[in-house]
C-alpha positions as CSV (number, residue, x, y, z in Angstrom):
1,X,0.1,-0.1,0.3
2,X,1.8,3.3,-1.2
3,X,0.5,5.3,1.5
4,X,2.2,3.2,4.0
5,X,5.4,5.2,3.4
6,X,6.4,7.7,5.4
7,X,5.5,11.4,4.4
8,X,6.7,12.8,7.7
9,X,10.5,11.1,7.1
10,X,10.2,13.1,3.3
11,X,9.5,16.1,4.5
12,X,12.2,16.5,7.1
13,X,14.9,15.7,4.3
14,X,14.0,18.7,2.5
15,X,16.3,21.1,2.0
16,X,15.5,24.9,3.1
17,X,17.1,26.9,0.7
18,X,15.1,25.2,-2.3
19,X,12.1,26.9,-4.2
20,X,9.4,26.0,-1.3
21,X,6.0,24.1,-3.5
22,X,6.1,21.8,-0.5
23,X,4.4,23.6,2.1
24,X,0.6,23.8,2.1
25,X,0.8,26.8,4.5
26,X,0.3,30.6,3.5
27,X,3.5,33.1,4.4
28,X,3.7,36.6,4.4
29,X,1.4,38.1,6.7
30,X,1.5,37.9,10.1
31,X,1.0,40.7,12.0
32,X,1.0,40.5,16.3
33,X,-2.1,40.8,18.4
34,X,-4.2,38.9,20.9
35,X,-7.6,38.8,21.4
36,X,-10.6,37.2,24.1
37,X,-10.1,33.9,25.4
38,X,-13.8,32.6,24.1
39,X,-12.8,30.6,20.4
40,X,-15.6,28.7,20.4
41,X,-17.7,31.6,19.8
42,X,-15.8,33.0,16.5
43,X,-15.5,29.0,15.0
44,X,-19.1,28.9,15.8
45,X,-20.1,31.6,13.5
46,X,-18.2,29.8,10.9
47,X,-20.2,27.2,10.7
48,X,-23.7,28.6,11.8
49,X,-23.8,26.7,14.8
50,X,-23.8,26.9,18.6
51,X,-20.4,27.6,20.5
52,X,-21.6,24.2,22.3
53,X,-21.4,22.4,19.7
54,X,-17.6,22.8,19.1
55,X,-14.7,21.4,21.2
56,X,-11.3,23.0,20.7
57,X,-7.9,20.5,20.2
58,X,-4.2,20.8,20.3
59,X,-4.1,21.0,16.1
60,X,-6.2,19.3,13.4
61,X,-4.1,16.2,13.6
62,X,-4.6,15.4,16.9
63,X,-8.5,16.5,16.2
64,X,-8.6,13.5,13.7
65,X,-6.9,11.1,15.7
66,X,-9.0,11.9,18.7
67,X,-12.2,11.3,16.4
68,X,-10.7,8.2,15.5
69,X,-10.0,7.5,18.9
70,X,-13.5,8.2,20.3
71,X,-15.6,5.8,17.4
72,X,-12.9,3.3,17.7
73,X,-15.5,1.1,20.1
74,X,-18.6,2.2,17.6
75,X,-16.8,0.9,14.3
76,X,-14.1,-0.9,13.3
77,X,-13.7,0.0,9.4
78,X,-12.2,3.5,7.9
79,X,-12.8,4.3,4.1
80,X,-11.2,6.7,2.1
81,X,-10.1,7.8,-1.6
82,X,-7.0,8.4,-3.1
83,X,-5.3,10.5,-3.8
84,X,-6.4,11.5,0.3
85,X,-3.9,13.0,3.1
86,X,-2.6,9.9,4.4
87,X,-2.7,11.1,8.2
88,X,-6.1,9.6,8.5
89,X,-4.9,6.3,7.3
90,X,-2.0,6.2,9.5
91,X,-4.0,6.9,12.5
92,X,-6.6,4.7,11.6
93,X,-4.1,1.7,10.6
94,X,-2.5,2.7,14.3
95,X,-6.1,2.6,16.1
96,X,-6.5,-0.6,14.8
97,X,-9.4,-0.5,12.2
98,X,-9.2,-2.2,8.9
99,X,-8.5,0.2,6.5
100,X,-10.4,0.3,2.8
101,X,-9.2,3.0,0.0
102,X,-10.8,3.5,-3.1
103,X,-8.8,4.7,-6.4
104,X,-10.4,8.3,-7.6
105,X,-8.3,9.8,-9.8
106,X,-8.6,9.7,-13.3
107,X,-7.0,10.9,-16.6
108,X,-10.2,14.2,-16.4
109,X,-8.9,14.5,-12.7
110,X,-10.7,13.1,-9.0
111,X,-13.9,11.4,-8.4
112,X,-15.6,13.2,-6.2
113,X,-19.0,11.1,-6.1
114,X,-20.6,10.2,-3.1
115,X,-20.3,6.2,-2.0
116,X,-23.0,3.8,-1.1
117,X,-22.8,3.8,2.4
118,X,-22.5,0.6,4.3
119,X,-23.2,0.1,8.0
120,X,-20.9,0.4,11.4
121,X,-17.9,2.3,9.1
122,X,-16.1,5.8,8.9
123,X,-15.5,7.5,5.8
124,X,-13.3,10.4,6.2
125,X,-12.0,12.7,3.7
126,X,-10.5,16.3,3.3
127,X,-12.7,19.6,1.5
128,X,-11.1,20.8,-0.4
129,X,-9.7,17.6,-1.4
130,X,-5.8,17.4,-0.3
131,X,-3.4,16.8,-2.7
132,X,-5.7,18.2,-5.3
133,X,-7.7,21.5,-3.9
134,X,-10.9,20.0,-5.6
135,X,-13.7,20.7,-3.9
136,X,-16.1,17.8,-2.9
137,X,-19.8,19.3,-4.0
138,X,-22.4,19.7,-0.5
139,X,-24.8,17.2,-2.7
140,X,-22.2,15.0,-2.5
141,X,-21.2,15.6,1.4
142,X,-25.3,15.3,2.3
143,X,-25.5,12.7,-0.2
144,X,-22.9,10.8,2.1
145,X,-24.1,12.4,5.1
146,X,-28.0,11.5,5.2
147,X,-27.1,7.2,5.2
148,X,-24.9,7.4,7.7
149,X,-27.7,7.8,10.9
150,X,-29.4,5.0,9.4
151,X,-26.2,2.9,9.2
152,X,-24.8,3.3,12.3
153,X,-21.4,5.0,10.4
154,X,-20.1,8.4,10.7
155,X,-19.0,11.0,8.1
156,X,-15.9,12.8,8.9
157,X,-14.8,15.9,6.9
158,X,-11.6,17.8,7.9
159,X,-12.1,21.1,6.2
160,X,-9.1,23.0,7.1
161,X,-8.6,24.1,3.8
162,X,-12.1,25.4,3.4
163,X,-10.9,28.6,5.0
164,X,-9.5,29.4,1.2
165,X,-12.8,28.7,-0.6
166,X,-14.9,31.4,-1.3
167,X,-17.1,30.1,1.8
168,X,-16.8,28.1,4.6
169,X,-18.6,25.1,4.8
170,X,-21.6,24.5,7.1
171,X,-22.4,21.8,9.2
172,X,-24.4,19.4,8.1
173,X,-27.7,18.4,10.4
174,X,-28.0,15.5,9.3
175,X,-26.5,12.1,10.0
176,X,-23.6,11.1,11.5
177,X,-21.9,14.2,10.6
178,X,-17.8,15.2,12.3
179,X,-16.1,17.9,11.0
180,X,-12.3,18.4,11.8
181,X,-10.3,21.6,10.9
182,X,-7.1,24.0,12.3
183,X,-5.8,27.3,11.8
184,X,-1.8,26.9,10.7
185,X,-2.2,26.7,6.9
186,X,-4.6,29.7,6.1
187,X,-3.4,32.2,8.7
188,X,0.5,30.7,8.4
189,X,1.0,31.1,11.9
190,X,2.8,27.8,12.4
191,X,3.0,28.8,16.3
192,X,-0.7,28.2,16.7
193,X,-1.6,24.6,17.5
194,X,-5.1,24.8,17.5
195,X,-7.6,22.8,16.0
196,X,-11.7,21.8,16.7
197,X,-14.2,19.1,16.3
198,X,-17.9,20.3,15.3
199,X,-20.2,17.2,15.9
200,X,-23.7,17.6,17.1
201,X,-24.5,17.5,21.0
202,X,-24.7,14.0,21.9
203,X,-21.3,13.2,20.3
204,X,-19.6,16.1,21.8
205,X,-20.8,15.2,25.4
206,X,-19.3,12.2,24.6
207,X,-16.1,13.6,23.7
208,X,-15.9,15.5,26.8
209,X,-16.3,13.1,29.0
210,X,-13.2,11.3,27.5
211,X,-11.4,15.0,27.1
212,X,-9.3,14.9,30.6
213,X,-8.2,11.1,29.8
214,X,-6.7,12.5,26.5
215,X,-6.7,16.0,25.2
216,X,-4.3,18.3,26.8
217,X,-5.2,21.9,27.9
218,X,-4.9,24.6,25.2
219,X,-2.9,27.1,26.9
220,X,-4.6,31.2,27.3
221,X,-2.1,32.4,24.4
222,X,-3.0,30.0,22.2
223,X,-6.5,30.8,22.7
224,X,-6.2,34.5,22.5
225,X,-3.7,34.3,19.2
226,X,-6.4,32.2,17.7
227,X,-8.7,34.7,18.5
228,X,-7.1,37.6,17.3
229,X,-6.5,35.7,13.8
230,X,-10.3,34.6,13.5
231,X,-10.9,37.8,14.3
232,X,-9.1,39.4,11.2
233,X,-10.2,36.5,8.5
234,X,-11.1,39.4,6.0
235,X,-7.9,40.7,6.1
236,X,-6.2,37.2,5.6
237,X,-8.7,36.5,2.8
238,X,-7.9,39.4,0.9
239,X,-4.2,38.9,1.1
240,X,-4.2,35.0,0.4
241,X,-7.1,35.5,-2.5
242,X,-4.4,38.2,-4.3
243,X,-1.2,36.2,-3.6
244,X,-2.4,32.8,-4.9
245,X,-4.3,34.2,-7.4
246,X,-1.3,35.6,-8.9
247,X,1.0,32.6,-8.5
248,X,-1.9,30.2,-9.7
249,X,-1.7,32.5,-13.0
250,X,2.0,31.5,-13.5
251,X,1.5,27.7,-12.8
252,X,-1.5,27.4,-15.4
253,X,0.9,29.3,-17.6
254,X,3.6,27.0,-17.6
255,X,1.5,23.6,-16.4
256,X,-1.9,24.2,-17.1
257,X,-1.6,20.7,-19.3
258,X,-0.4,19.1,-15.9
259,X,-2.7,20.5,-13.6
260,X,-5.1,17.9,-12.2
261,X,-7.3,21.5,-12.1
262,X,-9.1,23.4,-9.6
263,X,-9.2,27.5,-8.6
264,X,-6.5,29.2,-7.1
265,X,-6.0,27.5,-4.0
266,X,-2.9,26.7,-2.1
267,X,-2.6,23.0,-2.8
268,X,-2.7,21.8,-6.2
269,X,-1.8,18.5,-7.6
270,X,0.1,17.5,-11.5
271,X,0.3,14.8,-13.4
272,X,3.5,13.2,-13.9
273,X,4.8,9.6,-15.2
274,X,4.8,7.2,-12.8
275,X,7.1,7.0,-9.8
276,X,6.7,10.5,-8.4
277,X,9.1,10.0,-5.7
278,X,11.9,9.6,-8.0
279,X,10.3,12.6,-10.1
280,X,10.4,14.7,-6.8
281,X,13.9,14.0,-6.4
282,X,15.1,14.6,-9.6
283,X,13.2,18.5,-8.6
284,X,15.3,18.4,-5.7
285,X,18.6,18.2,-7.1
286,X,17.4,21.2,-9.1
287,X,16.3,23.3,-6.1
288,X,12.9,22.9,-6.0
289,X,10.6,20.9,-3.6
290,X,7.3,19.3,-4.0
291,X,5.2,16.1,-2.5
292,X,5.1,12.7,-4.2
293,X,1.9,11.8,-5.2
294,X,3.1,8.4,-3.6
295,X,2.4,9.6,-0.2
296,X,-1.4,10.2,-0.6
297,X,-1.7,6.7,-2.5
298,X,-1.7,7.7,-6.2
299,X,2.1,7.4,-8.1
300,X,1.7,9.5,-11.0
301,X,0.7,13.0,-9.5
302,X,2.8,15.2,-7.8
303,X,1.6,18.4,-4.9
304,X,2.9,21.6,-5.4
305,X,1.3,24.5,-3.0
306,X,1.7,28.3,-4.1
307,X,1.6,30.1,-0.7
308,X,4.9,30.2,0.8
309,X,7.0,31.6,-2.1
310,X,6.7,35.0,-3.8
311,X,5.8,34.9,-7.5
312,X,9.0,35.0,-9.0
313,X,10.4,32.0,-7.3
314,X,7.1,30.5,-7.6
315,X,7.7,31.5,-11.6
316,X,11.1,29.7,-11.8
317,X,10.0,26.5,-10.2
318,X,7.8,25.9,-12.8
319,X,9.7,26.1,-15.1
320,X,11.8,23.9,-14.0
321,X,8.8,21.2,-13.3
322,X,7.6,21.9,-17.2
323,X,11.0,21.4,-18.3
324,X,11.6,18.0,-16.3
325,X,7.7,17.2,-17.9
326,X,9.0,17.9,-21.5
327,X,11.6,15.8,-21.4
328,X,10.2,13.3,-19.6
329,X,7.8,12.9,-22.5
330,X,10.0,12.7,-25.4
C-alpha cells in the first residue's frame, strides 16, 4: 500500500534553501495581536452553529486522531479515497481499524461522487481534497451524511483548507457528521497549534467525557492569539486571495497541461509519469521541493503548493518542473 510510505520522513529531508512548493501553509503576513479567550464563539460563527457544538483540540492532526479514538468502540472500519491526505490512513491503522481505500484519480481529475454507505464504517475525507485542491460538492457530502445515521456509520470531514474557498463549510444537521479543522495553513502562523471538532450535541458530550483523559489543555496564550487571527479573517482572506491568484496564474501558464485542475487555492496536483518519488527527488536536485503522490496513494501525481513563495520564485520553479515534464515525454 503506497500510503504506508512515510510522508513525514520525506519532509524532514527537504532542504531549507530550495524553492518551496512542498509547504501547504501561507507565508507573508503575520501581524502581532491578541484577542479574547473564547475562540469557540468565533468558530461556531464559521459553521453557523452553537458554541457548545465546538470542541477545541491542540491541532487539526490531534482532532482527527481523537475523532478516530472516540469512534474505535463504535466502528472498526475506515473508508477513504486515493489520492487523499494520508494521516487519516496512518492514524486508523495505528488504532487497529480495518482500512479500505478507493482509487478516484482518473485522466480527467478526481471523481468526487458519493459512496454507497455501508453499515458501521467511518468515511473520512478532506474538503477541499488534499492533494488536489478540488472541492467536494455540498450535494455529495449531504448524500453521504444522509445515509450514515441509519447505518450507524459516520462521515468525518477535515475542512482545514475550506478557509481558502469562497465560502466556509456549514455543519450538516443530518446524519452522523463530524467536521474537524485547524488554523495554521490559512493564517501562516505555525506557532498556533490549535484545531477543533464540530459535531452534534450527543457526540460532543461523549467526547468531552473523554477529554480529561487524553486531550491536553489549550493554553490561554494560544486561545487569545487564535481569537485575534479569526477576528481578522477577512484581512487574511484578501491578502491570501491576491497572492494565490497571482501565483496560480503562473502555475497555469507554465503547467496547465499537467494540472489536476482547481481554482486558485494553495494546494494543487500535477500529473507526472509513474514513480512520483523519483520525479520529486530529481526536482530537489534542481532546487525545487514538491510532495510525491505516492504518499497520497497515487504514484502518477505530485503536489505543489503556492503560498510559501513569491511570484518570481514560483515562476522559476514552474519552469523547472515544466522542462522536466517535457523532457520526460520525449
